[in-house]
Steps between C-alpha positions, in 0.01 A plus 500: 500500500637845400537744796219750533341748740131468575343805657241450774195723503332554841118540479190534699302317238711272288199363295401852393855585421542178296194593287645850429843359409347243262229729334696826480868394473463152340648282766404132514429327828752227621497285805566609862399867460730576210425660166711530178515735209749343258840495683364695795380304801352669817378362829189628685489499875216608734553741788229575752645793701736796490506798261632427155701728276794521260823348634849461358366265234317788333352332190493209257574594141359292213662494158266585211534555128364852511408700804210721353328187361543300813378788715186547274427138512527476884280803551244351258480194731453718808855610598598837629802727434706561814483872502725527803797391288413557132208741506541599136527152365802328334848643535841421351850475639762534210793391720370147561619205296605547135212719385325608816202376685134602506289440812179574680361403840163345577314439819528137602300314759442705818729778380810292410691647214540317170702649214489432122842526332601484137834543317413672163715378226629207709234234472497207744327156442224358708332822637328590719717370785761598749686825470629591853430534865534860610674570828484857631765582761662765708847349515580389143846366584377274778205356307721444188764324707234282664370368175854455357579295806200271422631417159345773282717637210479866401426542132432878480560811713367848444477839673187680405468882563209739516395805683471315833855360481684175397362151526748208486347195320638142468359198318616171656434161351408201706462190280197583286392784721607867498506747796497866449652696795451873506536772763307821435613826666184524711559145648863587587397823666207339693540128547164349562422295811399143478163400361305249713402301197662597173295432190784310333614325817806294410674309224496123486834364362437194284755279308783548757556185698553572870428870485421615857264791572684826546396844602667793334512877554173696510278209570581297196452126540617219278331175591634154417270307274505172314812395311 
């Protein structure tokens, strides 16, 4: 089995969430509370108490052929644009990959963030599927070092600048999964406190025999799974 990371989504109502994920985003139900969209597998987990919110695992990004078309189709199936992140719709980052990356954020189950990503002019087979898992952090160096120590390989590094300041970004490969680490100026200036129940709660490590659950900086958890 190829190594991969499976994000766990914490939910009040997993059955309602599963319906949204299948009807709006196109996931298929698997066994044991898991769903799959092409190469992307996620796990659903029920929580019954404690406030939920966005933790260090900020979002799940799905690779699509074209962001505007994928967004239009999702909205037609009952989806909603995440106006807290991309209020004006799809955006483009020219620095990423060979010819840039288009993206847009949608509201996932119970407020969890789900992103659509595309690489114009750089087609990839078997889409939609996995693109990356987004990690927002205050201490970029510590979080990057943690993932490298767990066997990730850095495949791209950028420093994006805008009116608010500079944001370091790193893309780290773990088997067939990709992690995007980024540290916006506002997080570095005001590191958030821990969230009782993060929407995307932890990452299950699969395909790595003997991997032991490990806690990283800023509340990140990698959990040993099946080999």
